[in-house]
Legacy VTK file of the C-alpha trace (Angstrom):
# vtk DataFile Version 3.0
C-alpha trace
ASCII
DATASET POLYDATA
POINTS 498 float
343.258 97.851 246.071
340.050 99.871 245.022
340.097 101.791 247.812
343.355 102.544 247.400
342.428 104.151 243.953
339.797 105.590 244.763
342.030 107.624 248.329
344.619 108.818 245.032
341.857 109.696 242.743
340.756 112.428 245.661
344.154 113.661 246.381
344.549 114.063 242.685
341.068 116.473 242.549
342.889 118.447 245.798
345.882 118.883 243.848
345.139 119.992 240.256
342.241 122.806 241.205
344.869 123.879 243.806
347.293 124.186 241.128
345.402 126.930 239.290
343.792 129.050 241.858
345.784 132.145 242.173
348.328 130.884 239.354
348.317 133.722 237.510
348.744 137.529 237.590
345.395 138.177 235.297
341.859 138.528 236.779
340.561 135.084 237.600
337.179 136.376 235.694
339.562 136.602 232.273
340.601 133.193 232.622
338.122 130.791 229.820
338.604 127.737 232.819
336.781 130.615 234.943
334.077 131.241 232.019
333.444 127.586 231.845
332.739 126.420 235.125
330.801 129.918 235.830
328.138 129.160 232.223
327.680 125.575 233.813
327.006 126.947 237.168
324.437 129.147 235.799
322.607 126.920 234.149
324.503 125.885 230.275
324.706 121.813 229.759
328.226 120.098 229.368
329.144 117.859 226.518
332.404 116.114 226.626
333.657 113.650 224.822
336.880 111.061 224.999
337.752 109.308 222.257
339.854 106.235 223.071
342.346 105.407 220.704
342.271 102.679 218.140
345.724 101.300 219.844
345.278 102.182 223.197
346.738 99.599 225.444
345.311 99.854 229.349
348.419 99.999 231.578
348.622 97.645 234.990
346.465 98.924 237.341
346.659 95.959 239.961
342.809 95.631 239.733
341.105 92.169 239.342
341.658 90.339 236.464
338.321 90.457 235.706
338.050 94.080 236.479
341.165 95.163 234.377
339.807 93.053 231.137
336.440 94.618 231.445
338.209 97.946 231.381
340.757 97.060 228.609
338.042 96.085 226.055
336.025 99.385 227.030
338.771 101.577 226.229
340.229 100.705 222.928
338.702 102.289 220.152
335.282 103.183 221.859
334.090 106.812 222.811
333.157 107.730 225.907
330.002 110.486 225.774
328.850 112.890 228.848
326.055 115.126 229.001
325.499 116.906 232.118
323.127 119.726 232.968
321.476 121.401 235.955
318.943 123.720 235.235
318.989 126.949 237.298
316.463 128.662 236.023
312.186 128.651 235.687
310.407 125.667 236.765
313.099 123.250 235.920
315.457 124.936 238.820
317.236 122.155 240.946
316.549 119.659 238.174
319.939 117.590 236.935
320.811 115.297 234.351
323.529 113.356 233.818
323.817 110.949 230.712
326.403 109.069 229.655
327.256 107.131 226.573
329.903 104.427 225.297
329.544 103.806 221.402
331.984 102.151 218.525
332.396 104.000 215.069
329.232 105.459 216.176
327.113 102.760 217.052
325.814 102.888 220.972
326.864 100.229 223.064
325.394 100.989 226.321
324.145 104.305 227.636
323.471 105.168 231.411
320.716 108.208 232.284
320.277 109.669 235.167
317.913 112.566 236.507
317.308 114.211 239.565
314.398 116.833 240.559
316.561 117.570 243.830
314.694 115.108 246.224
314.094 111.882 243.916
316.394 110.210 241.153
316.149 108.083 238.644
318.391 105.495 237.050
318.278 103.828 233.602
320.531 101.551 231.467
320.755 98.300 229.224
322.940 97.106 231.897
320.215 97.409 234.533
317.777 95.944 232.557
314.126 97.441 231.103
313.181 98.816 234.429
314.060 102.387 235.649
315.019 102.383 239.202
313.816 104.974 241.616
315.209 106.302 244.860
315.995 109.419 247.420
318.555 111.408 245.685
321.983 109.986 245.926
321.292 106.706 247.503
320.091 104.423 243.720
324.093 103.826 243.369
324.839 102.685 247.064
321.839 100.492 246.676
321.965 98.853 243.425
325.827 97.930 244.536
323.988 95.673 246.817
323.473 97.940 249.936
320.130 96.701 251.756
318.265 99.701 252.795
315.484 98.249 254.515
318.372 96.829 257.185
321.109 99.679 257.186
321.146 102.787 259.541
320.832 105.135 256.502
324.194 107.493 256.208
323.857 111.117 256.553
326.310 112.008 254.152
323.350 112.229 251.293
321.528 114.306 253.523
324.236 116.762 253.951
325.282 116.842 250.065
321.253 117.228 249.348
321.031 120.137 251.495
324.535 121.479 250.621
323.592 121.369 246.768
320.449 122.951 247.141
319.227 126.454 245.718
320.282 129.366 247.217
316.432 130.625 248.297
316.215 127.153 250.785
319.722 127.695 251.630
318.312 131.451 253.064
315.427 130.260 255.539
317.909 127.333 256.613
320.707 130.132 257.819
318.275 132.053 258.973
317.036 129.397 261.111
320.322 128.376 261.844
321.686 131.235 263.654
320.847 131.156 267.078
323.452 127.582 266.783
325.608 129.145 264.866
325.452 132.342 267.824
326.113 129.422 270.547
328.879 127.749 268.769
330.563 131.177 268.422
329.954 132.386 272.027
331.804 128.936 272.823
334.674 129.930 270.119
335.358 133.003 272.158
335.286 131.820 275.977
337.893 129.517 274.680
340.276 131.397 272.612
343.542 133.395 273.630
345.284 135.847 271.605
348.731 136.593 271.265
352.113 137.590 269.154
354.960 135.774 268.387
358.520 137.388 266.829
359.634 136.092 263.895
363.299 135.633 263.180
363.616 138.535 261.134
362.108 140.732 263.375
358.134 140.695 262.057
355.180 140.350 264.362
352.501 137.705 263.891
349.137 137.749 265.651
348.307 134.436 267.092
344.602 133.059 268.171
344.288 129.775 269.686
341.452 127.920 270.396
341.599 125.114 273.344
338.289 123.469 274.075
338.308 120.506 276.114
336.624 117.301 275.601
334.095 117.225 278.085
333.043 120.924 276.781
332.860 119.355 273.749
330.102 116.909 274.670
328.423 119.621 276.509
327.712 122.002 274.068
326.477 118.976 271.581
324.072 117.791 274.033
323.127 121.346 274.687
322.678 121.825 270.964
320.780 118.528 270.115
318.369 118.947 272.950
317.530 122.303 271.130
317.665 121.028 267.540
315.232 118.238 268.785
312.288 121.252 270.278
312.565 123.283 266.847
310.029 122.167 264.988
310.705 124.545 262.007
314.028 123.589 261.341
313.222 120.294 261.816
310.304 120.468 258.895
312.644 122.627 256.649
315.226 119.863 256.771
312.489 116.910 256.174
312.399 118.617 252.693
315.519 117.296 251.615
315.567 113.812 253.852
314.299 110.590 252.356
311.707 108.836 255.179
314.168 106.594 256.384
316.437 109.507 257.196
313.669 111.880 258.222
313.205 108.610 261.110
316.670 108.151 262.233
318.104 111.514 261.992
314.870 114.207 262.224
312.668 112.307 265.005
312.607 113.912 268.382
312.283 110.461 269.850
315.639 110.176 268.722
317.134 112.665 271.251
317.978 110.460 273.957
319.676 107.606 271.819
321.745 110.062 270.023
322.896 112.010 273.386
323.885 108.091 274.765
325.849 108.346 271.939
327.679 111.179 272.206
327.881 110.260 275.941
329.635 107.041 274.917
332.255 109.310 272.539
335.354 108.158 273.867
337.383 111.744 273.247
341.079 112.093 273.597
342.725 115.273 273.626
340.967 118.935 272.716
340.239 120.427 269.945
342.922 123.234 269.144
343.073 125.529 266.149
346.000 127.547 265.729
346.240 130.192 263.478
349.137 132.814 262.754
349.020 135.725 260.607
351.149 138.630 259.348
350.651 142.306 259.939
348.773 142.737 256.793
346.055 140.091 257.797
347.256 137.415 255.461
347.273 133.756 257.284
350.709 131.901 257.894
349.858 129.154 259.946
347.092 127.325 260.331
346.624 124.150 262.411
343.614 122.512 263.811
343.015 119.141 265.398
339.998 117.244 266.222
339.467 114.541 268.056
336.993 112.239 266.893
335.855 109.432 269.388
336.068 106.505 266.931
333.492 108.280 264.498
333.327 106.933 261.270
336.363 104.487 262.780
338.593 107.771 263.470
340.333 108.596 266.390
341.355 112.054 265.243
341.981 114.184 261.983
343.975 116.881 261.834
345.426 119.454 259.232
348.661 121.630 258.995
349.113 124.615 256.555
352.313 126.528 257.082
353.922 128.950 254.905
356.507 130.362 257.089
358.663 127.153 255.326
358.472 129.319 252.228
357.164 126.594 250.492
353.322 126.591 251.603
353.113 122.958 253.015
349.892 121.625 253.519
349.225 118.549 255.451
346.266 116.590 256.701
346.106 113.170 258.839
343.508 110.789 259.465
344.214 108.375 262.635
341.912 105.426 262.697
341.146 103.672 265.911
343.438 100.369 266.001
346.428 102.251 264.951
345.591 102.721 261.116
345.877 106.455 259.418
346.184 108.113 255.706
348.362 110.903 255.636
348.837 113.115 252.923
350.965 116.217 252.438
351.950 118.551 249.890
354.040 121.911 248.510
353.007 124.305 246.142
356.399 125.536 243.872
355.328 127.867 241.871
358.057 128.388 238.818
355.950 131.915 238.008
352.933 133.386 237.664
351.266 130.718 235.184
353.202 127.548 236.104
354.650 125.389 238.766
354.681 121.641 240.543
352.739 120.448 243.189
354.447 117.510 245.205
352.838 115.219 247.414
353.312 112.247 249.473
350.263 109.840 250.345
351.248 107.461 253.271
349.246 105.032 254.396
348.946 101.674 256.890
345.731 99.580 257.682
346.678 98.461 261.423
349.364 99.090 263.481
350.849 95.862 262.687
350.977 96.528 258.923
353.579 98.145 256.835
353.533 101.398 255.387
352.891 102.081 251.972
353.823 105.793 250.314
353.040 106.606 247.724
354.506 109.983 245.566
352.818 112.646 243.408
354.178 115.192 241.582
351.685 117.391 239.270
353.640 119.558 236.902
351.080 122.296 235.487
350.807 125.072 233.168
348.225 127.528 232.132
349.123 130.395 229.309
347.410 133.312 229.442
344.577 133.778 227.064
345.363 134.820 223.213
342.690 136.919 221.224
341.867 136.562 217.565
340.613 139.885 216.057
339.778 138.157 212.782
337.142 135.396 214.735
336.853 137.615 217.699
337.392 134.619 220.082
339.958 134.147 222.611
341.829 130.669 223.113
343.993 129.567 226.028
346.212 126.621 226.489
346.353 124.384 229.603
349.042 121.134 230.594
349.335 119.171 233.199
351.986 116.311 233.926
351.294 113.739 236.567
353.369 111.074 238.273
351.877 109.030 240.835
354.839 106.419 242.488
353.917 103.791 244.597
357.034 103.063 246.436
359.002 99.626 245.004
356.432 99.811 242.296
356.262 101.232 238.595
355.142 104.842 238.166
352.164 105.967 236.395
352.231 108.748 234.254
349.345 110.978 233.358
349.862 113.568 230.170
346.940 116.114 229.815
346.905 118.793 227.459
343.529 121.180 227.218
342.948 124.425 224.688
339.759 126.646 225.589
338.197 128.546 222.610
335.671 130.794 223.211
334.057 134.330 221.787
334.676 137.724 223.444
330.426 137.759 224.778
330.175 136.190 228.077
327.392 133.774 226.319
329.594 132.736 224.013
330.064 128.809 224.357
333.288 127.689 225.235
334.788 124.742 223.269
336.964 122.291 224.552
339.527 120.007 222.948
343.041 118.122 224.052
344.209 115.224 224.839
344.934 112.566 227.985
347.346 109.531 228.127
348.058 107.268 231.113
351.274 105.232 230.915
353.065 102.695 233.010
356.757 103.292 233.569
359.053 100.747 231.889
355.836 99.278 230.031
355.065 99.084 226.467
351.920 100.930 225.252
349.969 103.468 226.573
346.110 104.291 227.158
345.167 107.869 224.957
342.130 109.334 224.547
341.415 112.689 222.117
338.795 115.381 224.059
336.127 117.056 222.342
333.541 118.854 224.004
331.777 122.288 225.201
329.140 124.352 226.722
325.883 123.877 225.478
322.030 125.931 225.780
320.314 123.982 228.439
317.676 121.234 227.534
314.342 119.990 228.944
314.945 117.799 231.442
311.492 115.601 232.044
309.942 115.288 235.371
309.988 112.326 237.507
307.066 110.427 238.261
307.066 107.943 240.803
304.199 105.546 239.393
306.328 104.606 236.313
309.584 103.315 238.066
311.049 100.946 240.584
311.666 101.903 244.176
315.252 100.621 244.998
314.845 101.054 248.830
312.127 98.049 248.708
314.090 95.738 246.907
314.659 92.850 249.050
317.941 90.957 248.961
316.971 88.124 247.113
316.055 91.136 243.956
319.181 93.113 244.753
320.989 89.613 244.414
319.456 88.816 241.171
320.131 92.611 240.089
323.407 92.030 240.821
323.538 88.992 238.581
322.211 90.273 235.621
324.318 93.389 235.677
327.320 91.147 235.371
325.652 89.019 232.452
324.875 92.048 230.641
328.424 93.536 231.160
329.767 90.145 229.866
327.582 89.938 227.161
328.926 93.774 226.312
332.792 92.941 226.202
332.348 89.934 224.429
330.273 91.466 221.429
333.221 94.518 221.576
335.435 91.891 221.254
334.175 90.372 218.538
333.940 93.863 217.111
337.760 94.453 217.378
338.974 90.951 215.981
336.969 91.307 212.985
338.703 94.827 212.339
341.971 93.974 213.220
341.661 90.474 211.037
343.439 90.992 207.362
341.096 90.921 204.438
340.749 88.232 202.445
341.984 88.360 198.600
LINES 1 499
498 0 1 2 3 4 5 6 7 8 9 10 11 12 13 14 15 16 17 18 19 20 21 22 23 24 25 26 27 28 29 30 31 32 33 34 35 36 37 38 39 40 41 42 43 44 45 46 47 48 49 50 51 52 53 54 55 56 57 58 59 60 61 62 63 64 65 66 67 68 69 70 71 72 73 74 75 76 77 78 79 80 81 82 83 84 85 86 87 88 89 90 91 92 93 94 95 96 97 98 99 100 101 102 103 104 105 106 107 108 109 110 111 112 113 114 115 116 117 118 119 120 121 122 123 124 125 126 127 128 129 130 131 132 133 134 135 136 137 138 139 140 141 142 143 144 145 146 147 148 149 150 151 152 153 154 155 156 157 158 159 160 161 162 163 164 165 166 167 168 169 170 171 172 173 174 175 176 177 178 179 180 181 182 183 184 185 186 187 188 189 190 191 192 193 194 195 196 197 198 199 200 201 202 203 204 205 206 207 208 209 210 211 212 213 214 215 216 217 218 219 220 221 222 223 224 225 226 227 228 229 230 231 232 233 234 235 236 237 238 239 240 241 242 243 244 245 246 247 248 249 250 251 252 253 254 255 256 257 258 259 260 261 262 263 264 265 266 267 268 269 270 271 272 273 274 275 276 277 278 279 280 281 282 283 284 285 286 287 288 289 290 291 292 293 294 295 296 297 298 299 300 301 302 303 304 305 306 307 308 309 310 311 312 313 314 315 316 317 318 319 320 321 322 323 324 325 326 327 328 329 330 331 332 333 334 335 336 337 338 339 340 341 342 343 344 345 346 347 348 349 350 351 352 353 354 355 356 357 358 359 360 361 362 363 364 365 366 367 368 369 370 371 372 373 374 375 376 377 378 379 380 381 382 383 384 385 386 387 388 389 390 391 392 393 394 395 396 397 398 399 400 401 402 403 404 405 406 407 408 409 410 411 412 413 414 415 416 417 418 419 420 421 422 423 424 425 426 427 428 429 430 431 432 433 434 435 436 437 438 439 440 441 442 443 444 445 446 447 448 449 450 451 452 453 454 455 456 457 458 459 460 461 462 463 464 465 466 467 468 469 470 471 472 473 474 475 476 477 478 479 480 481 482 483 484 485 486 487 488 489 490 491 492 493 494 495 496 497
């Protein structure tokens, strides 16, 4: 059930930003959401608070009873505040801090503090005890949730995220080093691409590019690039700046060339890499189809993507086919009512194996972004946003989420952007709903303390027994938190004695 919820959250994260892209005739820089995002990416902080209603009732989540009970207590009459900052300038450039604070009646119940300097991250919380835990950036959460770092092959995802989120100066050096590899790939693509034209029903002509690379050529190209990569000392040294010791040994060690080549050769790729794209006479992409054989990597047999504007509704589909018959397929259409509003309708289909019953979840997002309104008396702009989200798994009750947000900011580009709004979550046919008010603003940056290794416990050095004890300690601390909060709620709800 948790994996299904995470999948739905990822789908919503794809849908909602898509709704507002190009949803207005005004310039993007005139929008207050664009201004807020630029302020945060350019080094401003973000403060955001959810204030849960005293009468909030958590809808049925189908999660285990103990987890649902925990969430129910933590989202009734409490406040959850987020403080976020990624430093963009000066000596602190690249440092990041995230602070989460859960409170009741202005009294802190618990908090989680996270800091990163781009290479290492530190995590502390009363839920974890008195110690602060140190790990490579991106690893602490997985390790503290029970992953045995000493006996587990590292996942390359953390290294990829670390590289992607690096500062522009570091990435510029990397991009220059990667040019020879990019040129080889470009030559491979050019050698296997055919260009043609096709005529539509209305007589217009589209230009079509078809890339087809046979599986045997893919393996050959991968082997050639890997041999070059492991002989490229400058590139390896540069990448090691973002890698943990375990990642360096697993992915950036020239001694790993032969084992990795054997793994590439063992990939059972079925079919060809296929990319077909169609462009109208003005160069607009109207059709895009991508099929990538995966050969069992991450359990995947094939990934496919389709965008088709020719059906007048902009149909987009992403399908993950797994070894053994499992699959996840998500498709959606963006139906714009006008320049500022519309509906995104999507369908998520999943199957755990070839013998399992397919589940289907329908998703609909009705969205509205009003144009900014200027108030000359206070020299400020305001802009309203709203979204109504329905998530309906077949043969189950639908979840309904309503979101309203107002952004207010001065005409000066450096003026803070204030955030107010509300959000609710209800289950179709059930009484009560989860409600929360939203407050927040962009803020001036603050000083992020440096990470000094000597003060912390290294998570990758924790034994299996230590991780087990830590997990037990977290559960006890959570139980104590819930018990204390439950008593507060009971005393608040009890009638006063006369």
